[in-house]
N, C-alpha and C positions, 0 to 999 in steps of 0.2 A: 775491710773498711779502710777508706783512704786516710792517710796520715795528714794531720793538720800541722804544718811547720810551725805556726805561731804558738800553738799549744805545746808542742814537743819542745821547742827551744826556750820557752819562757816559764812554764808552769810545772811540767811533769818531772818526776824523779825517776832515775834509772840506775841499774846495777848490772855489772857484767854477768852474763849467763853462767851458770855453775859448771857446765861441761864443755868448756872451750878447749880446742886443740890448736897448736901453733906449728906452722911448717918452719923449715930452715930457711934462711935467706937466699932467695933466688931472683936475680936481676934486680936487687936493691929492695925487694919486697918480702914481707912476711904474709902468709896466708893464715887467717884466723877463721876457724871452723867451729860452728855450733854442732856438736856431735849429735844432738837430738833431732834438730830440724834439718840437718845436712845442707846448711847454707854457709856461704864463704864470703869473706871480706879481705880484699888485698889492702894492705896497709904498709906504710913506711915505718921506720923505727920512731921517728918523731910523732907519727900518728898514734902508734901503739902506746907511746908514753902518755898521750892525752887520754886514751881509753883507760889506762891503769888508774886514773883518778876515780873511776867509777867502781873500784874495788869494794867500796862502801856505797850505799844508796845516796845519790846526790842529784841535784837538779843541774841543768846545763849551765845556768848562770853561775852557780857555785863553782862548777869545774873551770869555767872560763876565768873567774876571779883567781882561783888557785894556779891556773897556768900563768897568769899575768905575774902573780907573786913570785912564782918559781922561775920566771923568765924562759918558759918553754912554749909560749903561745905560738900557734900556727898562724899563717895568713887567715883572716877571719872567714873569707869565703870558703877556704878549704876546711877550717874548723867546723863550721856549721854543716857543710856537706858531709863531713866524716860522721858527725853525730846522727844525721838523718839516715845515712846509708847503714850505720851500725844498728839503728833501731829497725830499719827495713829488713836487714839480714839476721835479726834476732841475736846479734852479738851483745847488744844492750837490750835488757827487758825491764819491765816495771816490777818493782819489788812485790813478791807474792804471787806473781802470775806464772802459771805453768804452761808449757808448750807441748803440743802433740809430737810424738816420736815418729820419725819417718821410717818406712820399712827398708830392710837391707837384705840382699841375697846372701845366703850361706854358701858363697862361692867356694868349691872344694879345691881348686887347682891354682897354684901360684907359680910364676916364672920370674926369675931375676932379670932385671933390664939389662945388666951388663952382658948376659949370656946371648941376647937376641938382637941387641941394637945394631951391630954390625951386619949380621945376616939379613935383617930387614932392609938395611941400607942397600946391600948388594942386590937383593931381590928387587927393590925399587929401580935401581939403576939398569940391571939386566932386563927387567921387564919393559921399561921405557925404551931401551935400545932395540929390544926385539920388536916392539910395536912400531918403531920408526923404520926398522931395517926392511921388514917385509911389507909389501903393498897391501893396504886394506881393501876390502870390497864390501859393497852393500849386501844386506841379507837377500838371498835368492828366493826364499819362500817364508811362509808363516812359521813353519817348523824352525827355521834358523832364528827368527825373531824370538820365538818361545825359548829356545835353548840359550840364546844370548841373554835374555832377561833372567833365566834361572841361574846362569853362570855369574851374573852380576850380584844376584841375591846371595848365592853361596859364598862369593868372595867377601862381600860386605859382612856377612854373618861370621865367617871365619876371622876376619879382621877384628870384629867386635869381640869375639871369644878371646883372641890374643890380647887385645887391650885390657879386657877384664882380668885375665891371668896376670898380666903385668901389674895391674893395680893391687891385686891380692898378694902378689909376690913381694910388693914393696910395703905391705902392711896396711894398705888402704881398704876402703869399703866399696863394694859393687852394688849399685842401687838399681832397682827395676824400673823399666820404662813402661808407660801405658801402650797397649797395642794400637797402632795407627793403621787402620784399615785402608786409608786412602793412598798409601804408598804405591808407587808404580810397580815395585817389586817386593815381595814379601821377604823380610829378613828378620833374624834374631838379632836384637839390639839391646844393650844395657847402657845404663848411665855410668860412664867411667870418669865423671868430672872430679872425683875424689883424687885423681892423679895429681892435681895441682898441689896436694899436700906433700908430694913425694919429691925426691931430688930431681935435678934437671935431667939426668940420663933417663930416669923412668918417664918423664914427660915427653922427651924426644922419642923414645921407643914406642909409647902409646900413640903419638901423633903419626908415626911411620906405619902402624900396623895396617890400617885399611888401604891407603894408597899402595903399599908394597904388595899386598895380596892382589889387589886390582891390577897393578902393573904386570905382575907375574902371569895372571890369567890373560890379560890382553896380549902379552908377548907370545905366549904359547899358542893361543888360538890364531894370532896373526901368522904364526909360522906353519901350523898344522891345519887349521880350519878357518880360513879367512872369512867365510860366510858367517861364522859364529863370533868373530872377533870384533865386529863393528860396534855393537852396543857395549861390551867391556871397555873398548877404547874411548868411547863417549863418556862412560861413567868415570873412567880414569881422569879424562880432561876436566870433568866437572869436580872431581875430588881434589884436583891440583889447581883449582881456580885461584887467581891472585887476590880476589876480594870476596866479601860476604862469607867469611868463615872457611876458607879453604885450608887444607891440612899443611901444605908447605909454607905459606906465610906465617903459620903459627910457630914454625921452627926458627924463624928469623928472630934473633934477639935473645935466645936463651943464653943465660950467664952474662948478659949485657946490662949495664947500668942504665938509669934514666927511664925505666918503664913506668907507666902511669899506675898509680893506685886507683882504687874504686872511687875515691873522694876527688879525683882529678879529671874525670870525664863523665859523660852521661849524667849530667847534673839533675838533681831533684830540688835543690835549694833555689827558690825563685830568683834571688838576685844574681845568681850565677848564669842566668840565661841572657845577660846583657851583651850587646855587640863587643864591648872591649874584652870580655872574657873569651868570646869566640875567636877574636883576632889573636889573643895571647896563646890559645891552643894551636892555631894555625902556625904561628911563628915558632912554637916549640916543636911541632911536627917537622917543619921545614929544616930545623937545625939538627934534628936527630938522624943518624946514619941509617937507622932501620927503615926510615921512610924511603930513602933512595934505593936501599937494597930491595925493598918490596916493589918499587917502581921499576927497577931493572928486571926483577923476576917477572913482573907483568908484561913487559915488552917481550921477553924470551918466551913466555907462555903464548902470547898472541902470535908470534912468529911460528911457533910449534903448531898451533891450531891451523894456521894458514898453509903450513907445510903439509900437514895430513890432508887438509881438504884439497890442496892442489894435486895430491897423488891420486885423488878420485877423478881427476880431469884427464884430458888427452895430453896435456903438456905437463910433465912432472916438474915439481918446483926445484929439483936439483940440477936442472938443465939450464944452460945459458938462454935458451929460447924463452923459458918461462920468465926469467928475470928481465930479459930485454923487452918482453911484452907487458909484464905486469909489475916490474920492480918499482917504477915510479908510483903506481897505484898503491902498492903495499905501503911504501914510505908515506904517502899522502894519507892513507887510511889511519896509520899509527899516529902520525903527527896531528891529523885532524881530530882523532879521538882524545888525545891528550889535551889539545887546545880546547876542544868542546867541553871536556870535563872541567878544566880549570876555569873557563869562561862561565859555566853554569854555576860553579861554586862561587866565583867572585860576584856574579850577578845576584845570587841569592843572598850573600852577605850584605851587599850594597842595598838591596831591597829591605832587608831587616833593619839596617841602620837607618835608612830613610824613613821607614814606617815608624820607628821609635821617635825620631826627631819630629816627624809630622804630628804625632799625637801630642807631644809637648807644645809645639808651636800652635796647634789648633786651639788648644785650651786658652793659651795666652791671647791669641787674636779675638776669640769669642769674648773673653773678659774685657779686653780693651774696647770692642765694639759696643758691648753692653754699657760700659761706663759713659762713653762719649755720645752714643747715638740712641741707646735703648732706655736709658734711665728716665728720660722725660715721658716715654710711652707707657711706663709701668702703671698699671691700674691696681691700686692697693686698697684693700678693704680691712675690716676688723680681723678677719681670720688670718690675714698675712701678718698683722701686728702680733696676734697671739702666737703664731708660729715663730716669728723672729725673737720674741721674748723668751719663749721656751727653749730656743736653740742658743741664746746668748750665754757664754761661760759665766758671766757675772749674774745675770738675772735668774738663771735656772737654779741657783742656790736658794731662792726664795720659796716660801710655801705656795701651793697653787693658787690660793685665793688672792695673795698679793700680786702674783704674776698676772692673774686675770684683771685685777683692778689697774695695774700698771699699763697693761695693753689697752684697756678701755680709755684711759686718759690721754694716750698718745695721739698725735696727729702728724700729718705728712707735711714736711717742708722740703723745698728744693732750692738750690743755689747753683749759679753759674761757675765756671772755672775761674781761678785766680781771683777769688773774691775773699776779702778779709771778713771773718765771723766774730765780730766784737762781743756778741751775746754769750760766747763760750770762753772768754778769757780777756784780760787776766782774772776778772771777776765774773764767774759764770752765772748766768740767770736762767740757762736752759741746760737740759741733758738730752742727748740724742743718740740713737742707735743707727749706725750707718747702714743703709740698705744698698746703695750703689755709689761708687766713686771713691776718691782718695782725698785725705785731708792731711795737711802738715801741721806739726806743732813746732813753735819757735820759742826760744827764751833769749833775753838780753845777756850778752857777754860782759866781761869786765869793762870793755870800751863803749858799751851801751848799744852795740850793733846787734840786730836780731840774727840768731843762728838757729838753723833747723836742727832739732834734736830727735824728732820721731815722725813716722808717717803712719797714718791709720787708714784702714779700708774696710770692706764689708764685714760686719759682725762686730766691729769695735765700737767703744763708747767715747762720745766727745762730751767734755764738760765736767768730768770728775777727776782730772788729774791734780787739781789743787788739793783734794782730799787724799787721793792715792799717794801723793808726793808732797807731804806737808813741808819738808825741808826746802823745797823749791816750788812754791805754789803758783808763781806767775808764769802762765803760758799764754801765747798768742797763737790764734788758729787762722789758717788760710786754706782755701780749697785748691787742689791740684788738678781737678777735672770737675765736670758737672756732678753734683752730689745730691742724692735723694736720702732723706733722714726720716726716721720715726722720732718725734720730738715730744718732750714733756717739760713743763715749767719746773725749775729747780726745787722750789718750795714743796710742790706736790710730790715730786720724786723723793725728797728727803723724808716726808711724812710716810709715804707708802713703803719705801724700800731702803734708801741709803742709810738712814739712822739705824736700821736693824742689822746692818752688815758689819763684820769685823774688818778693821782697817788692813789686816794682813790679806784678806780676800780681795779688797779693792786694790791693794798694791800688786798682788800677783796677777790679776786679771786685766785691770786697766792699764797698769804700767809696764809690767814685765812680759806678760803674755803677748800683748800686741806688738811689742818690740821684737820678741824672739821668733815669732812665726814668719818674720819677714827677712831675717838675716840669712845669708847663704848657709850657714851651719845647720839650720833646722829645716831647709827646704824639703828634704826627703824624709823627714821624721813623721811618725804617725802623730796625729793632733793630740792624743792623750799623752804622748811622750813630751810634747812641748809644754803641756799644762803641768805635767809632773816636774819637769826641770824648773819652771817658774816658781813652783811652790817650794822647791828644795834650795834655790839660789837666794842669796842675800845681796843687797845693794850696799856698796862701800864708797864713800867719797874720799878722794885723795887730793893732796896739795901737789903743786908743781915740783917735780924732782923726786917725789917719793919713789923708792925702790919697792916695786911690787914683789918681785923675788929676785935673788942675786944669782949670779952665774955659778955653776959647779956645786950646787947644793941641793939636797933632797927637799922638795917642796910639797906641801900637804894640800894644796888647792888648785882648782881649775878656774880660769878666769875668762870672762867675756867682756870686752869693752862696751859699757853701756852708753857712755857719753864722753866725748873728748878724744885725745890721741895719747899714744904711748910710744916711747923710743926703745928699740931693741938693739943691744950692743953685745959684742963678744970681744973680750980682751981689750976693752976700751975703745974699740972701733965700732962705729955705728953701722948696723946691718939694714935697718929698715925703721919706718915710722908706720904704726898700725892705727887703725881708726875704729869708729863705732861699728860693732858687729863682728870685728875680728876676735879671735880667741887665742889663748896661749896656755901652757902648762901641761897640755895633754900628753906630750911625748914622755916627760919624766914620769907621769902617773901610769901611763900604759906599759912603759918599759921597766918601771920600778928602778929608775935611774936618776942621777943628778940632772939638773937643768943644763941645757946646752948653751944658754945665753941669759943676759940680764935684761929685764923689762922695767922701765921706770916711767912715771907719769910725765907727760909733756904738756904743761899747763894744768889747769884744774880738770880732774878726771873722775869719772864714776865707773865702777866695774861691777859685774855680777860675779860672784864667787860661790863655789861649792867645794866642800872639803873632800878629801881623798876617798874616805870610806863611802860616803854617799855617792860621789862621782862614779866609783867603780860598780857599786850596786846598781846605779841607774844605767850605766853603759852595758853591763852584762845582761840586764833584763830587757834591753831594747836593741835588737840586732841591727836595725836600720841606723840607729845612733852610732853603734860600734863601727859599722862599716864606713860611714861618713868620716868619722874621726881618723880611721885607718887611712882612708884615701888622702885626706888633707895632710896628715902627718907624714906620710911617705912622700908626698910632693915636697914638703918642706925640707925633709932630710936629704932628698935626692936618691934615696934607695928605700926598698920596703922596710916599714917599721917592724914587720913580723915576717919570718922568725927572727929573733934577736941573735945576732952573730957576734963572735969575739971582736972587740974593738968598737962595738956600736955605742958603748958608754964608758964613762970613767968613774971609778969609785973613789971618793975622797975620804 
């Protein structure tokens, strides 16, 4: 059954599996193994610290809140990826759920890695040297092909046996593999993946087992029976391939830091598939020395293959004649391959980025075209009115009979762009549901000049702001584009619906929800998350100069400027002036640290506020919200807000 990320990250509870095993630290990573299912998870120390919160059954939001309080939170994309991978690998399981036990071979023989790692390395070097020293030849008969295939099968089988003995000698488990009849050559093979639980020397020895035996076979047959040695030589080249799971590249990086955990690649968390994350992975790979070592090995492997292939021709590659005739072609082939690979990768990444931007721009252009050119062509019937009323966040709180009556009484009105709508304010005589277009709300400032305070669009209600905002009831309405409305007289609406609605519902949907869903903070939120935030937040009116929160103190609220401006200062020096839709206070709440600046009202100001407990509960239950706050906060700080590092905050 496919895993639902939304359900996993928001609702389900998990606990650490009871039979977990831990490896020693290798390359900066611990390996966590579920001994029952034989599944593995590579984690860093910080990631394991997060998983330890699941020692008791907890939900993911609870663990995230605990990590924030303890100041050990990971970057959120990594945090959510870790949880999903841990559930996928059965490191985290649901309480009370039992898992099936995977079968294990009772492997009888064990070998200590320290006794064979050097001999295996010598066999590999000697075998490769022999295969290169003696000229290969193509098989002369079917019998030569059969013997070559048999030698490859025996070599791979012996290598698999040695790897199994090394795993058993290190205390690991040897797992059976299903028989694969479609293999080119029949071999005995086992699953020696448990070697990753062993020290680095055992992993190195197990990785050497198969290529060392293949190299020995290829070297001996090239020396004694060249007709038999061609297929072992091909198998050796495939085994030593620089990409797609070759043995030698796996040896590069043992005991080196900076290796990726399972939460840092091959992502399953949907937001981690964004282009920005892909570019971060590319930059990290370019900076890591293992990447360049593997690239160098790939060039050497390519030259070796060319060398062996050249020996089958009339002009051997060790002669000057070969390089005079083909040197430029070889260089051009290698350079062209690298250029083609990088160009293909870059082209795919650019296509991926362009596709994401095109999807966003397409929806914006369609909406713009619908507002300016399509609204007048809309043919609206009673069924459309019923649907619009049922989908309205405000009207859907009514009983079905009231919704039906309200839709029946509504009629269609249309207005041109830049037109004042006096029937909606300051004394409203009509109530309308916007079908298409944008409408602006204005209020008079202290100087008497009209100032825009809000913009409404499809799905919003016009004409109820005097009831939703009784402290500031005088609003003036003006269209910003051609507008199509479902309209009803105010008196009829009051009788059917408005008088039956709590004032908090009107304030949350008419006033706060229509504001929140248009500010940048909420653009990527799920609509239900925006509705929840509107219901949790409170509107506070502030006078000019009021300190909303001081610098270097722990604050207990998150704020969004609803109307007006605010001044941000640090040490008495002004940093910025923030406006409607901007927010602040999230850094201290997420990091559990004092505020980094002081914020004070600049002129008369109104803010939406939500206290710390509700804020953290809301954030931890909505990962799109958490990711957006992390992104903006990191931009403000100039460095990632998570993980919290020494010196990121000051305790007073």
